C-alpha positions in Angstrom: 12.0 7.6 3.3 15.0 5.4 3.1 14.3 2.0 1.6 16.6 0.2 4.0 14.6 1.4 7.0 11.5 -0.3 5.6 13.3 -3.6 5.8 13.6 -3.7 9.6 10.9 -6.3 10.0 10.5 -9.7 8.3 6.7 -9.9 8.9 4.7 -9.7 5.7 1.2 -8.2 5.4 -0.9 -11.2 6.1 -4.3 -9.7 6.3 -5.2 -11.5 9.5 -8.8 -10.8 10.3 -9.9 -8.4 13.0 -12.7 -9.6 15.3 -15.9 -9.0 13.5 -17.7 -7.4 16.4 -14.9 -4.9 17.0 -15.4 -3.3 13.6 -19.2 -3.5 13.6 -19.6 -1.8 16.9 -19.7 2.0 16.4 -18.6 2.7 19.9 -15.3 3.7 21.7 -13.1 0.7 22.1 -12.8 -0.2 18.5 -9.2 -1.0 17.3 -7.5 2.3 16.5 -6.0 3.1 13.1 -2.5 2.9 14.7 -3.2 -0.7 15.9 -4.2 -1.7 12.4 -1.0 -0.3 11.1 1.1 -2.0 13.8 -0.4 -5.4 13.0 0.6 -4.9 9.3 4.3 -5.3 9.0 6.4 -4.3 6.0 7.8 -7.1 3.9 11.5 -7.8 3.9 13.9 -6.1 1.5 14.0 -7.9 -1.9 17.6 -9.0 -2.4 17.4 -10.7 -5.8 15.6 -10.0 -9.0 13.4 -12.1 -11.2 10.9 -10.9 -13.9 7.6 -10.9 -12.1 4.5 -12.7 -13.4 1.0 -11.6 -12.5 -1.2 -13.5 -10.1 -4.1 -15.5 -11.4 -6.5 -12.7 -10.5 -4.5 -10.1 -12.3 -4.0 -12.3 -15.3 -7.7 -12.8 -15.5 -8.0 -9.1 -15.9 -5.5 -8.9 -18.7 -6.8 -8.1 -22.2 -8.0 -11.1 -24.2 -6.6 -9.6 -27.4 -3.7 -11.3 -29.1 -0.7 -10.0 -27.2 2.8 -10.7 -26.0 3.0 -10.3 -22.2 6.4 -11.7 -21.1 6.1 -10.2 -17.6 3.8 -8.3 -15.4 5.0 -4.9 -16.6 4.8 -5.2 -20.4 2.1 -6.0 -23.0 2.7 -5.7 -26.8 -0.4 -6.2 -29.0 -0.6 -7.2 -32.7 -1.4 -3.6 -33.7 2.2 -2.7 -32.5 1.0 -0.9 -29.4 3.2 -1.2 -26.3 1.7 -0.8 -22.9 3.8 -0.5 -19.8 2.1 -1.3 -16.5 3.3 0.9 -13.6 2.9 -0.2 -10.0 3.9 3.1 -8.5 1.6 5.9 -7.7 1.6 9.1 -9.8 1.5 12.2 -7.6 3.1 14.7 -10.0 6.6 13.2 -9.8 6.5 11.7 -13.3 6.6 7.9 -12.7 4.0 7.3 -15.4 6.7 8.5 -17.8 9.9 7.5 -16.2 9.0 3.8 -15.8 7.9 3.4 -19.4 11.2 5.1 -20.5 13.2 2.5 -18.7 11.3 -0.3 -20.4 11.2 1.3 -23.8 15.0 2.0 -23.9 16.0 -1.6 -23.6 13.1 -2.7 -25.7 14.2 -0.4 -28.5 10.5 0.7 -28.7 9.0 3.3 -30.9 8.2 5.9 -28.2 5.2 7.2 -30.1 3.5 3.8 -29.7 4.1 3.5 -26.0 1.3 4.1 -23.4 1.1 3.4 -19.7 -1.5 1.9 -17.4 -1.8 2.0 -13.6 -1.2 -1.5 -12.2 -3.7 -3.3 -9.9 -2.6 -4.2 -6.4 -0.4 -7.3 -6.8 2.9 -8.4 -5.3 4.2 -8.6 -8.9 4.3 -4.8 -8.7 6.2 -4.6 -5.4 8.7 -1.8 -5.1 12.0 -3.8 -5.3 13.5 -1.6 -2.5 10.5 -2.1 -0.2 9.4 -5.6 -1.0 5.8 -4.3 -1.1 3.8 -2.3 -3.5 4.3 1.3 -2.3 5.6 4.6 -3.5 7.8 6.8 -1.3 11.4 7.6 -0.3 12.2 8.9 -3.9 12.7 5.2 -4.7 10.7 4.5 -7.9 13.4 5.1 -10.5 16.3 3.9 -8.4 14.4 0.8 -7.4 13.3 0.0 -11.0 16.4 1.1 -12.8 17.7 -2.4 -13.3 14.5 -4.5 -13.1 12.5 -2.5 -15.7 15.5 -2.4 -18.0 16.0 -6.1 -17.7 12.3 -6.7 -18.4 12.6 -4.7 -21.6 15.8 -6.3 -22.6 14.4 -9.8 -22.0 11.3 -9.0 -24.1 13.5 -7.6 -26.9 15.6 -10.8 -27.0 12.5 -12.9 -27.2 11.2 -10.9 -30.1 14.6 -11.2 -31.8 14.5 -15.0 -31.2 11.1 -15.2 -32.8 12.2 -13.3 -35.9 15.4 -15.3 -36.2 13.4 -18.5 -36.2 11.0 -17.2 -38.8 13.9 -16.0 -41.1 16.1 -19.0 -40.2 18.9 -16.7 -39.2 21.1 -16.5 -36.1 19.8 -14.0 -33.6 23.2 -12.3 -33.4 22.7 -11.2 -37.0 19.6 -9.2 -36.2 19.2 -5.7 -34.7 16.2 -3.8 -33.3 15.0 -0.2 -33.7 11.7 1.6 -33.4 9.7 -1.5 -32.4 11.1 -3.5 -35.3 13.5 -6.4 -35.8 15.8 -5.8 -38.7 17.7 -8.4 -40.8 21.1 -7.8 -42.4 19.4 -7.3 -45.8 17.1 -4.7 -44.4 14.0 -6.9 -44.0 11.9 -5.8 -41.1 9.3 -7.3 -38.8 7.3 -5.2 -36.5 7.0 -6.2 -32.9 3.3 -6.5 -33.4 3.8 -9.1 -36.1 5.9 -11.2 -33.8 3.7 -11.3 -30.7 2.4 -14.8 -31.2 5.8 -16.3 -32.0 7.5 -14.3 -29.2 5.1 -15.7 -26.7 6.4 -19.2 -27.3 10.0 -18.2 -26.6 11.7 -18.8 -23.3 12.5 -15.6 -21.4 16.3 -15.2 -20.9 17.5 -15.3 -17.3 20.2 -12.7 -17.7 19.4 -10.4 -20.6 22.2 -8.1 -21.8 21.7 -4.4 -20.9 22.8 -1.4 -23.0 25.7 0.7 -22.2 24.6 4.2 -21.3 26.5 5.5 -24.4 23.9 3.7 -26.6 20.8 5.2 -24.9 18.4 6.7 -27.3 15.6 7.6 -24.9 17.1 7.8 -21.4 18.5 11.2 -20.7 16.2 12.9 -23.2 13.5 15.4 -22.1 10.6 13.4 -23.5 7.1 14.7 -23.0 5.1 13.2 -20.1 2.6 10.5 -21.0 0.1 11.6 -18.3 0.0 15.3 -19.4 -2.7 15.0 -22.1 -5.3 13.3 -19.8 -4.6 15.9 -17.1 -5.2 18.7 -19.6 -8.4 17.2 -21.2 -9.9 16.1 -17.9 -9.7 12.3 -18.4 -7.2 11.8 -15.6 -9.2 10.8 -12.5 -8.3 11.7 -9.0 -9.9 10.3 -5.8 -12.2 13.3 -5.5 -13.6 12.5 -9.0 -14.9 9.0 -8.1 -18.7 8.4 -8.2 -20.3 5.1 -7.5 -24.1 4.4 -7.8 -25.8 4.6 -4.5 -22.9 6.2 -2.8 -23.1 8.2 0.4 -20.7 11.0 1.1 -19.1 11.2 4.6 -17.5 14.1 6.4 -16.0 13.4 9.9 -15.5 15.3 13.1 -12.0 13.9 13.7 -10.4 13.4 17.0 -8.3 16.5 17.7 -5.1 14.5 18.6 -4.3 10.8 19.1 -5.9 9.4 22.2 -8.8 11.8 22.1 -12.3 10.3 22.4 -15.8 11.8 22.2 -17.1 12.0 25.8 -20.5 12.8 24.5 -22.2 13.2 21.1 -25.4 15.1 20.4 -26.3 14.4 16.7 -29.9 15.7 16.7 -29.1 18.8 14.8 -27.0 16.9 12.3 -29.7 14.3 11.5 -32.2 17.2 11.0 -30.1 18.5 8.1 -31.8 17.6 4.8 -29.9 14.8 3.0 -28.2 13.4 6.1 -28.7 9.6 6.4 -26.6 8.4 9.3 -24.3 9.5 12.1 -21.7 6.9 13.0 -18.9 6.9 15.7 -15.7 5.0 14.7 -12.2 5.2 16.2 -11.2 8.1 14.0 -14.1 10.3 15.1 -17.8 10.9 14.4 -18.9 10.7 10.8 -22.0 12.2 9.1 -23.2 10.3 6.0 -25.4 12.1 3.5 -26.5 12.0 -0.1 -24.0 14.8 -1.0 -20.9 16.6 0.3 -22.6 19.8 1.4 -25.3 18.0 3.4 -22.6 15.9 5.0 -20.5 18.9 5.9 -23.5 20.9 7.2 -24.4 17.9 9.3 -20.9 17.5 10.6 -20.7 21.1 11.5 -24.0 20.8 13.4 -22.7 18.0 15.7 -22.3 18.8 19.3 -19.3 16.9 20.6 -17.5 17.1 23.9 -14.0 15.7 23.5 -12.0 13.9 26.1 -8.5 14.8 25.1 -6.9 12.3 27.5 -3.1 12.8 28.0 -3.1 15.7 25.5 -5.3 17.9 27.6 -3.6 21.3 27.9 -0.8 20.4 25.4 0.7 23.6 23.9 3.5 24.5 21.6 5.5 25.8 24.6 5.2 22.4 26.3 6.3 20.7 23.1 9.3 22.9 22.8 10.3 22.4 26.4 10.0 18.6 26.1 12.1 18.5 22.9 14.7 20.9 24.3 15.1 18.5 27.3 15.6 15.7 24.7 18.3 17.6 23.0 20.0 18.5 26.2 19.9 14.9 27.5 20.3 13.0 24.3 21.8 9.6 25.2 21.2 7.4 22.1 24.5 7.8 20.4 24.4 7.9 16.6 28.0 8.9 16.0 31.0 8.9 18.3 34.4 9.4 16.8 37.7 10.9 18.0 37.8 12.6 21.4 35.9 15.8 22.1 38.2 16.5 25.1 41.1 16.8 22.6 39.1 19.2 20.5 38.3 21.4 23.5 41.9 21.4 24.7 43.2 22.7 21.4 40.3 25.0 20.5 40.8 28.7 20.0 37.1 29.5 19.6 33.8 27.8 20.3 30.3 28.1 18.8 27.1 27.1 20.6 23.6 27.2 19.2 20.1 25.7 19.6 18.0 25.2 16.5 14.3 24.4 16.4 11.7 23.4 13.8 7.9 23.0 14.3 5.4 20.3 13.3 4.4 20.7 9.7 1.3 19.5 7.7 1.7 18.1 4.2 -0.8 20.5 2.7 -1.6 18.4 -0.4 -3.7 20.4 -2.9 -6.2 17.5 -3.0 -7.4 16.7 0.6 -7.5 13.1 1.7 -10.3 11.1 0.4 -11.3 7.5 -0.3 -14.4 5.8 -1.7 -15.0 2.3 -0.3 -17.5 -0.4 -1.0 -17.8 -3.4 1.3 -20.0 -5.8 -0.6 -21.7 -8.7 1.1 -21.0 -10.3 4.4 -19.1 -13.2 5.8 -17.3 -15.5 3.5 -18.7 -13.9 0.4 -17.7 -10.3 1.3 -15.4 -8.3 -0.9 -14.0 -4.8 -0.7 -13.3 -2.3 -3.4 -11.7 1.1 -2.8 -10.8 4.0 -5.0 -8.1 6.1 -3.5 -5.0 8.2 -4.2 -2.7 6.1 -2.1 1.0 5.7 -1.9 0.7 2.2 -0.2 -1.4 -0.2 -2.2 0.2 -3.3 -0.8 0.0 -2.3 2.9 -3.6 -1.0 2.3 -4.7 -4.4 1.0 -3.3 -6.1 4.1 -4.7 -3.6 6.5 -8.2 -3.6 4.9 -8.3 -7.3 5.0 -8.2 -6.9 8.8 -10.6 -4.0 8.9 -13.2 -5.9 6.8 -12.4 -9.4 8.0 -11.8 -10.7 4.4 -8.9 -12.3 2.7 -6.4 -9.9 1.0 -7.3 -11.3 -2.4 -10.8 -10.0 -1.9 -9.6 -6.4 -1.5 -9.5 -4.5 -4.8 -7.5 -1.3 -4.7 -8.1 1.2 -7.6 -5.2 3.6 -7.5 -6.3 7.0 -8.6 -4.1 10.0 -9.5 -2.8 11.7 -6.4 -3.2 15.4 -6.0 0.0 15.6 -4.0 1.4 13.0 -1.7 4.6 14.1 0.1 4.4 11.0 2.3 0.9 11.9 3.6 -0.8 9.4 1.4 1.3 6.6 2.7 -0.8 6.7 5.8 -3.9 4.6 5.8 -6.2 6.6 8.0 -8.6 7.8 5.3 -8.7 4.4 3.7 -9.5 2.6 7.0 -12.2 5.1 8.0 -13.9 4.9 4.6 -14.0 1.1 4.7 -15.3 1.0 8.2 -18.1 3.4 7.3 -19.0 1.4 4.3 -19.0 -1.8 6.3 -21.2 -0.4 9.1 -23.6 1.5 6.8 -23.9 -1.2 4.2 -23.4 1.4 1.4 -20.6 2.6 -0.7 -19.1 5.6 1.1 -17.0 8.4 -0.2 -15.1 10.0 2.7 -13.8 13.5 2.1 -11.6 15.6 4.4 -12.2 19.3 4.4 -9.1 21.4 4.1 -9.4 22.1 7.8 -9.8 18.4 8.6 -6.7 17.7 6.5 -4.6 20.3 8.2 -5.6 19.1 11.7 -5.7 15.4 10.8 -2.7 14.5 13.0 0.0 13.3 10.6 2.9 15.8 10.9 6.5 16.3 10.1 8.1 16.0 13.6 8.9 19.0 15.6 12.6 18.9 16.6 15.2 20.7 18.6 19.0 20.4 18.1 21.7 21.7 20.4 25.1 22.2 18.7 28.5 22.9 20.1 31.5 23.3 17.8 35.2 24.0 18.4 37.7 25.7 16.0 41.5 25.8 16.1 43.6 29.0 15.6 43.4 28.6 11.9 39.6 28.5 11.9 39.4 24.8 11.2 36.7 22.8 13.0 38.1 20.3 15.4 35.1 19.2 17.3 31.3 18.9 17.0 28.7 17.8 19.5 25.0 17.6 18.7 22.0 16.5 20.7 18.7 16.1 18.9 15.3 16.0 20.7 12.5 14.7 18.5 9.6 12.2 18.3 10.2 8.9 16.5 8.8 8.4 13.0 10.0 4.8 13.2 7.8 4.1 16.2 4.9 6.0 14.8 4.9 4.1 11.5 3.9 0.9 13.2 5.9 -1.2 10.8 9.5 -0.2 11.7 11.5 -1.0 14.8 13.9 1.4 16.4 17.3 -0.3 16.5 18.8 -1.5 19.8 20.9 1.7 19.8 17.8 3.7 20.4 18.5 5.9 17.5 15.6 6.7 15.1 17.4 7.0 11.8 14.9 9.5 10.4 15.5 11.8 13.4 19.2 11.9 12.7 19.6 11.7 9.0 21.4 14.8 7.6 23.3 15.3 10.8 24.9 12.1 11.7 26.0 11.6 8.1 27.0 15.2 7.3 29.8 15.6 4.8 32.2 17.7 6.8 35.7 16.4 7.8 35.7 17.0 11.6 38.0 14.7 13.6 36.1 14.7 16.9 32.4 14.3 17.0 29.6 13.0 19.2 26.0 13.1 17.9 23.2 11.7 19.9 19.4 11.4 19.9 17.0 12.1 22.7 13.6 10.7 21.9 10.6 12.6 23.3 7.0 12.1 22.4 4.9 15.2 23.1 1.7 13.6 21.7 0.9 14.5 18.1 1.2 11.7 15.5 4.3 12.2 13.4 4.8 10.9 9.9 6.9 11.0 6.7 7.1 14.4 5.2 8.8 15.4 2.0 12.5 14.6 2.6 11.6 13.3 6.1 14.4 14.1 8.7 16.6 15.9 6.2 13.9 18.6 5.9 14.7 20.0 9.4 18.2 18.5 10.0 19.8 20.1 6.9 18.4 23.5 8.1 20.0 22.8 11.5 23.3 21.5 10.2 23.8 24.0 7.3 22.8 26.9 9.5 25.3 25.8 12.2 28.1 25.3 9.6 27.5 28.9 8.5 27.9 30.0 12.1 31.2 28.1 12.3 32.3 29.8 9.0 31.5 33.2 10.5 33.3 32.4 13.7 36.3 31.3 11.6 36.1 34.6 9.6 35.9 32.5 6.4 33.7 32.7 3.3 30.8 30.2 3.8 31.3 28.5 0.5 35.1 28.2 0.9 34.7 27.0 4.4 32.5 24.2 3.3 34.6 23.2 0.3 37.7 23.0 2.5 36.0 20.3 4.6 34.9 18.1 1.7 38.1 16.5 0.5 36.6 13.0 1.1 33.2 13.9 -0.5 33.7 14.5 -4.2 30.0 14.5 -5.1 29.1 16.9 -2.4 32.0 19.1 -3.4 31.0 19.0 -7.1 27.5 20.2 -6.6 28.6 22.9 -4.1 31.1 24.3 -6.6 28.6 24.1 -9.5 25.9 26.0 -7.5 28.4 28.6 -6.4 29.7 29.0 -10.0 26.3 29.2 -11.7 25.1 31.7 -9.0 28.1 33.9 -9.4 29.2 33.5 -5.8 31.4 36.4 -4.8 30.3 38.6 -7.7 28.4 41.8 -7.0 24.6 41.8 -6.5 22.0 44.5 -6.7 21.9 46.8 -3.6 20.2 45.1 -0.7 20.4 41.6 -2.2 22.5 38.9 -0.5 23.4 35.3 -1.0 23.3 32.2 1.2 24.4 28.7 0.3 23.6 25.1 1.6 24.2 21.6 0.4 22.7 18.2 1.2 22.6 14.6 0.2 19.4 12.7 0.6 17.9 9.6 -1.1 21.1 9.0 -3.1 21.2 12.4 -4.7 23.3 15.5 -4.0 21.9 19.0 -4.2 23.5 22.4 -3.5 21.4 25.6 -3.6 22.2 29.3 -3.5 19.5 31.7 -2.6 19.5 35.5 -3.3 17.4 37.4 -0.7 16.5 40.9 0.2 14.6 42.1 3.3 11.6 44.4 3.0 11.2 47.2 5.6 8.4 45.2 7.3 10.8 42.3 7.9 9.4 40.0 5.2 12.1 38.4 3.2 12.0 38.4 -0.6 13.6 35.4 -2.3 14.6 36.6 -5.8 16.5 33.7 -7.2 17.5 30.1 -6.3 20.2 28.3 -8.2 20.4 24.5 -7.7 23.1 22.1 -8.8 22.0 18.5 -8.8 23.9 15.2 -9.0 21.2 12.4 -9.1 23.3 9.8 -10.9 22.3 8.7 -14.3 19.4 10.6 -15.8 16.1 9.2 -17.0 14.3 12.5 -18.0 16.1 15.8 -17.3 12.9 17.8 -17.7 11.2 15.8 -14.9 14.3 16.3 -12.8 14.1 20.1 -13.2 10.4 20.2 -12.4 10.9 18.1 -9.3 13.7 20.4 -8.0 11.5 23.4 -8.8 8.6 21.9 -6.9 10.8 20.9 -4.0 12.0 24.4 -3.7 8.5 25.7 -3.6 7.6 23.2 -1.0 10.7 24.0 1.1 10.2 27.8 0.8 6.6 27.5 1.9 7.8 25.7 5.1 10.6 28.2 5.7 8.5 31.3 5.2 5.2 30.1 6.7 5.0 26.5 7.8 4.0 25.8 11.4 1.5 23.6 13.2 1.0 25.1 16.7 -0.9 23.7 19.6 -3.1 25.3 22.3 -5.1 23.5 24.9 -4.6 20.2 23.2 -5.8 21.3 19.8 -4.1 22.3 16.5 -4.6 26.0 15.8 -4.3 26.0 12.0 -7.0 25.2 9.5 -7.2 26.5 5.9 -4.5 28.3 3.9 -5.4 31.5 5.7 -3.7 30.2 8.8 -1.4 27.7 7.1 -0.1 29.6 4.1 1.8 28.3 1.2 4.0 30.1 -1.3 1.9 32.3 -3.7 2.7 32.9 -7.4 3.8 36.5 -6.7 6.4 35.2 -4.2 7.9 32.6 -6.5 11.6 33.2 -7.2 13.4 32.6 -10.4 14.8 29.0 -10.2 17.7 27.7 -12.2 18.5 24.0 -12.1 21.8 22.6 -13.3 22.1 18.8 -13.6 25.6 17.4 -13.4 26.5 14.5 -15.7 27.1 11.3 -13.8 27.7 7.6 -14.3 26.6 6.7 -10.8 23.4 4.7 -10.3 20.3 6.9 -10.2 19.4 8.6 -6.9 15.9 9.8 -5.9 14.7 13.2 -7.1 11.2 13.9 -5.7 12.6 15.0 -2.3 16.3 16.0 -2.4 15.6 19.6 -3.6 13.7 20.5 -0.4 16.3 20.3 2.4 18.8 22.9 1.2 16.5 25.8 0.5 15.6 26.9 4.0 19.2 27.1 5.2 20.3 28.8 2.0 17.6 31.5 2.6 18.3 31.9 6.3 22.1 32.1 5.6 21.4 34.8 3.0 19.3 36.6 5.7 22.3 36.6 8.0 24.4 38.0 5.3 21.8 40.8 4.8 21.1 41.6 8.4 23.7 40.0 10.7 20.8 38.3 12.5 21.0 34.6 12.9 17.6 32.8 12.7 17.7 29.5 14.4 14.0 28.5 14.2 11.4 28.2 11.5 9.3 29.6 10.1 11.2 32.8 9.6 10.3 35.4 12.2 9.5 38.6 10.2 9.2 40.7 13.3 12.9 39.9 14.2 13.9 41.3 10.8 11.7 44.4 10.8 13.7 47.6 10.6 13.3 50.0 13.5 
């Protein structure tokens, strides 16, 4: 997710109440989840920076112990402990370590005394790039790079000022190190000893930041702060929550958006021991019981006849035909430069191809879940939820409408997330849990089964792209025309507006902004909406578009009779960062050097979320047509580095995620229903399939880019390009068709 795209509306999340009767009534006609989202706009982009202070509610929750709390993000206590409060969600990407590192660097803190806490929901913890408290788009480090460092630097200056006053010295004479202020004669005062005095100092408006050459923590592979609790079991995920008197809910979910239960027979469900209630809400039919297995057995016993509405008879073939029509008739122009007629007139060769990618599920290891407790009614009502969510701020606003209470009365406890990938930015599971608690009068823990999660209706868009390229006699590209047919994530989000151009930026990213120097281009978007709900998926539009673009560039290189690496490099004279990672990946992979018999290389490069990644894949083909990926070499330029070990792990994880999609990922439809369920029908990469992964991080003085997503886009085209090198067969759709590669 690109932060700028979240700033397309100026409406803030107001929490305007939904009509009480509409949420109490457990009948069709209730407001849909999508309508709740649409009424909850994203706040405008934050353009300036001030050190945030906590709201009165959050301050009331702050420890009463003697402490120095100069801003919402930092607390130093008299025992010399430093606590950094993190407003971002931890889903494995390392924010609970990266954010404290930013603060601790400028604070000159003793890292061994630093700990981290998850922030409450409060505008003080808004993501500076979003203007709301939310985690996504690989924004956490790049959004907080300056604000967190300024917060640490300001606190350090206040501590120094307090020591200078005590010693009657000028602050310029003092230095700091390891959570101590040090005088010229060697005298020292710990930060803990200065908390009371520092609290009386005025926070500087423009604290001085360190030069990167003076960093002592940033750029170092420090151990993650959240690892010990994950190992010893203290870390709590949404699935771990237990509340006294809680009921557990499992739902029969609507197969696709617009579907409604035409009839429900719940007699067999209510006969299951432990089942307490059966409730119909907009998201489906829920069975509430005193435990998970009773709820699931009850749900499985429901007899429901679904009215699929407009999606009756929807199939993957119909989706493909609709999106192909969108690609063929794309009329929303994203890029128009030069003159394609000139390119055609001088072309010595042309290349035409159609690429396609399917809907994809997020397949988080922890299925969606939320525990909600709506307490009281009317003006005294409050709501408390426990959820692994990527969107605390929007959730607070949305639930204020669901429960008809003021946003300040919504308490969001952010749990650890067992995978997010954009899926946990959606509010469906939070809305449904809150509705069930409101209607039942009990705390309710809603749990999706794996099958529910796979078929829950939030997917990476399916997409089709039609390419036409022209080459001159020297094999240099002179023209490129692309039409993309795809649903709109911007429209589906409910809080973003498609620009007047009609171009959904997510549908075109990675294609309209490709790095190649081609004089004559026309790239356009043809929006088509087959029916399934689309959503943000790890690396969003880049995930399919880099596969399309880098596959087609390989086709152009082959038509030009040029090496794929050299062909790309020759077109990057205006793109030094692209070129640097491309060259580094090729060099580290030994591009052009001999490989074992039957093993071949492919290469791809991408920029997403402010970071540049090139990957080389080494692949062989088994006799049954299954590809074996032996090695992936990645070169990364993500700007200035916070923690290189976290970067490596994120790239490794991104490659696993991208390989799973390339080899297996597909949501298919038949008769208006999703065909996939558990990992038997929606496989992910297994341990024995994992390639060797090498990650090389290029030094950079640029501002940090994101790192949670940029490693995913290049891996599928690198693998498919290697398959072409191995077999001469060009695969233009995913997942990889093993049958097409099977040896006769």
